[in-house]
N, C-alpha and C positions, 0 to 999 in steps of 0.2 A: 574484386568488388566492381560491379558495373558502374560506369561513369554517371549514368542517370541517377542511381541511388545516392551517389556521393553528392551530386549537385542538389538533390532534394534535401539531404542532411544539412548541407551548408546554408541553403536558403532558409530552412527551418531554424537553424541556429541564429541567423541574422533577424528573422521574424521575431524570435523570442527576445533578442537583444533590443530591438526597436520598441517592442511592447514595454519592456522593463525601463528603458531609458527615456522614452518619449510619451507613451500613452499612460502608463500607470501613475506617474507624478501628477497628471491632471485629475485623477480620480481620488487622490488621497483624502481630501477634505470631504467631498460628497459621500464617499463610501466609508469614511472613518477607518482607514486601513491601518492595521497594526502590522508592521513588517516582521516582527519577531514574536508572534503570539505564544509560542511554546517555550520561549527563552533559550532556544538552542544557540543563538548567536551570543547571548550573554554567557552561557555556559562555555562555549568555545573560546571566548576571550580569556576566561580564567584558566582554562586548560593550556592555552598557548603561553600564558604568563608563568606557568609552572605552579599555579595555586591549587591545582587538582580539579576533580570532577565536581565543581561547586558553582553556585550562582554568584557568590561573593567571597572575597578573600576571607579566610578563617571561618566561613559559613559551614553549615552541615553538609555532608556528602549528599549529592543528589541521587535519589533512588528511583524516581518516577520516569526518567528518561533513558532511552537506549543509547549505546555508546557510538555506533558507527558514524552516524551523521554528524554528531558533535565532534568526533575526532577528525573527520574530513574537514570540517570548518576550522577547527583549531590548527590543523596543518596549513590551511590556506592563509589564516590570519598571521601565523608565524612567518610564512613566506613573504607576505606583503607588509609586515610590520605593524599589524593591528587590525581592528575591526574595519571592514569595508563592505557595505551593502552592494556596491556596484561590482566588486570582485566576486561576491557570492552569485549575483545575477549572471555574470559572465560564465562562471563555472557551471551553473545550472542550465544555462542556454546550451553550453557545450554538451552536457549530459543528455539534454533533450535531443540534440542532433545525433549523438551516438546511439541513443535508444531507437531513433528512427532507422538507423542502419541495422540494428539488431532485429527490428521488425522485418526488414527486407530479407535478412539472412534466414530468419525463421520461415518467412513466406516462401523462400526458394526451396527449403527442405520439405515443405508441405504441398506446395502447388507449383505453378510455373511463374515466369518472370513478371508478366503483366499483372497478375493477381497480387504478387508480392509488392509491386510498385504502388498499386492502389492502396493497400494497407499502410504502407510507409508514408505516402503522400497525405492521406487523411490524418494521420497522427501528427506529422510535421507541422500542420497548420491547424490542429484542433484547438479551439479557444480555451478549453479547460486545461489541457496539457500545458499550453503556453502560460496561462494565468499562474500556475503553481511554480513556474521557474522564476518569478519576479519577487517572491517572498521567501523568508527563511522558514520553510516547511520542508519536511523530509520526503514528500511524495515523489519529487523528481528523481531523487537518489533511489528510493524504493522501487520505482518503476524500472530503472536500469537493472537493478539487482534481480528483480523478478523475471525480466527478459533473459538474463544470463541463466537463471535457474531453469527456465522453460527450454532454452536451447540445450542445456546439459541433459535435461530429462528426455528430450526428443532423441538425443544421441544414444542414451541408454536403452530406450525402447526400440531403437533401430538395430543396434549391435551392442548387446550388453557386454561389459567387461569390468574387471575390478577397478581399473583406473577411471573409467567413466562413472561408475557408481560412487567412487570416492569423490570425484569432482562434484557430482550432484550434492552429496552430503556437505561438502565444504561450502558450496554456494548457498545451500539452505541455511547452514549455520550462520553465514554472514547476513542472510535475510532475517533470521531470528533476532540478531543483534541490531538490526535496523528497525524492525517492528515485531514485537514479541508475539503478536497474534499468529505468527507462522510456526509457533513451537510444536503444534501437533501435526503439521504437514509432513515431516519426515516419516511419521508412522503411516500416514495415508499413502504416500508414494511407495513406501516399502511394501505395504499390503498389495498394491496394484502390481508391483514388480514380481512379488511372490505369485500372484494369480496368473500373470502373463507367462512366467518362465518356470513355474512349478519348483522342482528341487533346486535348480540353479538360482532361481529367484530368491530363495532363502538366503543364500550367500550374499547376493547383491543387496538385498534389503538390509541385512545386518551391517554391511559396509556403509550404506547410506546413513543408518542411525548412528553408528560409531563416529563417522566423520563429522556429522552434524554436531554432536555433543562434545567432540574434541575442540571444535571452534568455540562453542559456548562456554566450556568449562572454565577458562581463565577469568571470564567476567563473573561467573557464578562464585568463584573463589574470592574475587574482590568483594562481592556483595557479602559473602560470609564473614570476611575480615571486618567489614564495616558494621554489620548488623548481628553477627552470631546466629544468623538464620539462613536457611536454604532458600535463596531467591535466584531462580535461573537467570533472569534478565532484569526485569524492572517491576515496580509496583504500578498501581493505577487500575488493576482489574476491577476492584470493588467500586471505585469511583465511576468507571465507565458502565458497570452493570446498573448502578443507580440511574445514570443518565439514560440508559436504554429503557429502564422502567418508566421514567417520565415520558419518553416518547410513546411508549405503549399505552399509557393512561390518557394522553392527549390526542393521539392519532385517531382518525384523520381530521377531526374538526378544527384543531388549533395548533397543529405542528407545521409551521412554515419557516421557523428560524431556530438555529442552534443556540442563539444567545439566550432566548427566553427559556429554552429547555435546560441550558447550562445553569442559569440562575436558580431555577426551581430545583434542579438536581443538587446543586451546591447547598441549598437550604436544607434538603433532606439529609445530605451527608453530614452537615453540621449537627443536625438533630440527633442522628444515630451516634455520632462520636462524642458529643458533649459530655455524657456521663464519664467517659474514660479519659477525655482530654487528648487522645491520640490525633495527630495530624493525618489527613487522608494519604499523604505521600509516604508515610512510614510503613514499615512492614506490619506493625501491629494494627494500624488504622486500616490498611488495605485488607488484612485478614478479617477484621471486625466487619467491614462493609460487605465483603464477599460472603461471609457466613450469614449475615443479615439477609442478603439478597436471596441466597439459596434456600434458606428457611422459608422465606415468603413464597418462592416458587413451588416448594413441596406442599405448602399449605393451600396455595391457590393455583393449581395446575392449569386451569382454563385461562386464568389471567396471564399466566406465563406463555401459553400458546398464543394468546392475542398479542402480547408484547413482541413475540418473535415475528409474527406476521407484520406488525407495524414497522419493526426495524428492518425487515427484509425489503419493505417498500421504501422507507425513508433513506435507505442506503443509496438509492439512485438519485436523490434530489436535495436532501435537507442541507441547507447552507446557512450563511450568516444573516441573511435577510430574506424576506418574502420574494423580492425581485430576483435575488441570486438563486433562490430555491427553484423558482419558476424557470429561469434560464438553464440551470443545471438539469432539471427534469426534461426540458425540451430537447436537450442535447443527448442525455444519457438513455432515457427510456426508449425512444425510437431506435437507437443503436442496439439496445438490448433485444428488442423484438426482431430486428433484422438478423442479428446473430443467431437467435433461436431458430428462426425460419431457415436460415442458411444451413445450420447444423442438421436440422430435420431432413433437408433435401439432399444431404451428402450421402454417398454410398458407404457401405460398411468399411471399405478400405480407407477412405478419407477420414471417417470417424475414428478409426483405429490410429491413424497417424497423428491426428490432432488431439488425442486424448490428454497429453500433458497440459496443453493450453486450457482445455475444458476443465480439467481437475483444479487448476489454479483459480479459475473463475468461480467454480462451485464452492471451493473451500473458502474463498474470501467472503462470498455471500453467506455461507453457513455460519461462519464465525461472527460476522457482523450481526446476523439475526439473533445469535445467542447473547452478544455483548451489547453493542450499540451501533445503530445505523445512521451514521453521518455521511453526507454526500462526498466529503473529501476522501473518505476511505474507498470510494469506488473509482477515484481518479486513476490509480495504477492499473485498473482493469481495462481502461480504454484501449491500449494496444492489443490486448487479448480478444476483446470483443471485435475489434477491427479485423484481426486475423481470422476469426471465425466467420465474420460477415463478408469478408472480401470476395469469396467465390460468387455469392449472390449479387453483390454490388458490381462485380465485373460483368455478370450476365445482364444486369439492368443497364449498365453503361453501354454495353455492346449493342443491345437492342435499340437504345435511343440513337446511337450513332448510325445504325443501319436504317432506322426510320428517317433520320435527318438527311441521310445521303440519298 
């Protein structure tokens, strides 16, 4: 590993730590920051105590959360003897630094050293990436896992083998257990492997699918034991579909905060579930909400198309407040445009090499358009956008340097 890349990763690690320990505490009151909004920390504490995958001792089994992030936090809390926000922040700062090294490694596989360094450097100090290391949200962990998936896919597309295909499947399985929206991705990548390698691709595609679901199966079995229903990873699809509907109805005139959308969505969820009494987190409640949403889409296809366009847009900016949404959009949308222009300018060979990175971006955007487009879901796409944009960014920086000299 190049010494420059290591130095950037170390400085990125300390930049994240400094933000967590010194900057964020000054913003807690003004921004009304909740450090554990999804209750992963609370869940992890109970796992570490041996109480199970529950929010409270003797409480019902949690079904709406994925296991990987919670188990990582539980192991951390077990190691340090209890809940510690600072320890979580240190871990996530470390993962942030490691992710920057993975970006450099991917950049070297796709381009040359200077372009790889540009992508790594911009990620190491990216405000949104650093912001998510300071709170108990799974985006930093998800980003690292997606980068590992991308690196494994690039290896398969370069020189396919059974071992490499199996590694891709294992990594995607881990990704599904981190955020279940990735569940359809093994089918996507298997289809592209089949297209790329024809008859041999069928073998590799099957290996990817099998390896993915071998990783997921133990958690699916746990869910079956708890609910007596087939639940691959977690519930919450129905709840998020309703949230996406609210965005579609309000966009673009009044959608600048996830909080107002969440409140309106929760009110609709309660309205739909009141006759049955099912909680939205339950398998029955999730199924009821999902059926309700899809019936509405079939009845009103044009409204469904509009809500997909709205969510495809809000995916790049929608945050907790209007100010955060504006900042998110100012950082994400220009990067998206640069990445698109950079990809268009690439020759066919470069486009072929970077295909796994582009697939991950397109898949994430597609799924968010169908389900719900919140800005936080676009955060793990930052390293991939930077990787796609880095050739154009290098050209721009080189021209400015030449002009300045």
